[in-house]
C-alpha positions as CSV (number, residue, x, y, z in Angstrom):
1,M,49.2,73.6,52.0
2,A,45.6,73.2,50.6
3,K,43.6,70.3,51.4
4,K,43.1,67.6,48.4
5,K,39.6,67.4,47.3
6,D,38.3,64.1,48.0
7,N,36.9,62.6,44.7
8,H,33.9,60.4,45.1
9,I,33.9,58.8,41.5
10,N,35.2,55.5,42.7
11,K,33.7,54.8,45.8
12,P,30.4,52.8,46.3
13,L,27.1,54.5,46.9
14,P,25.6,53.7,50.3
15,V,23.2,50.8,50.0
16,K,22.6,49.1,53.1
17,G,24.6,45.8,53.1
18,I,25.6,46.0,49.4
19,N,28.5,47.5,47.9
20,C,27.3,49.0,44.7
21,C,27.4,51.5,42.0
22,R,31.0,51.8,41.6
23,V,32.7,53.2,38.6
24,E,35.3,50.4,37.8
25,S,36.5,51.6,34.4
26,I,35.9,53.9,31.5
27,I,35.6,51.9,28.2
28,S,35.2,52.6,24.4
29,V,33.0,51.2,21.7
30,D,34.9,50.2,18.7
31,E,33.5,50.5,15.1
32,R,31.9,47.0,15.2
33,G,29.9,48.0,18.3
34,Q,32.3,46.0,20.6
35,M,33.6,46.7,24.0
36,V,36.3,45.2,26.1
37,I,35.9,44.7,29.8
38,P,39.4,45.3,31.5
39,K,41.3,42.2,32.5
40,D,41.5,43.1,36.1
41,L,37.5,43.6,36.3
42,R,37.1,40.1,34.5
43,E,39.1,38.6,37.0
44,K,37.4,40.2,40.1
45,A,34.0,39.3,38.6
46,G,35.1,35.5,37.5
47,I,34.2,36.1,33.8
48,R,35.7,33.5,31.4
49,A,35.4,33.3,27.7
50,G,31.6,31.8,26.8
51,D,30.3,33.3,29.8
52,K,26.6,34.4,29.0
53,F,25.0,37.8,30.3
54,A,21.7,39.1,30.6
55,V,21.6,42.9,29.2
56,T,19.1,45.0,31.1
57,S,18.5,48.5,30.3
58,W,16.7,51.5,32.2
59,E,15.2,54.6,30.6
60,K,14.6,57.9,32.1
61,D,12.6,60.5,30.3
62,G,12.3,58.5,27.3
63,R,15.8,58.1,26.9
64,L,18.1,54.9,27.6
65,C,20.3,56.1,30.6
66,C,21.8,52.7,32.0
67,I,22.8,49.4,30.6
68,T,23.7,46.5,33.0
69,L,25.3,43.1,32.7
70,T,24.1,40.3,35.0
71,K,25.7,36.8,34.6
72,V,23.0,34.5,33.5
73,D,23.6,32.0,36.4
74,E,23.1,34.9,38.8
75,L,19.9,36.2,37.2
76,A,18.4,32.5,37.3
77,E,19.2,32.3,40.9
78,M,17.7,35.8,41.5
79,V,14.4,34.6,39.5
80,K,14.3,31.3,41.4
81,S,14.5,33.1,44.7
82,S,11.8,35.9,43.7
83,L,9.5,33.1,42.1
84,A,9.8,30.2,44.9
85,P,7.6,31.9,47.3
86,V,4.8,32.8,44.8
87,M,5.0,29.3,43.2
88,K,5.0,27.6,46.7
89,D,1.6,29.5,47.4
90,I,0.2,28.8,44.1
91,L,1.0,25.0,44.1
């Protein structure tokens, strides 16, 4: 019997100490430009109605290639932890 091919599409990319870059779902955009995040992913991420997100995009060769969503609370913590050492030296 032939060996089954190992499909890597849903395995995280190796980044030391971080499990990231996993294809969680394939979604569609409706006529109004809206997308639905699947319920299991919303639950896993703790996303509730009314949560706010920062939308970040990356360009490659002049074309938009990636869009990410970051919870505003998480973004605020990232900014604070990045700026705190700089501000400490300034003040």
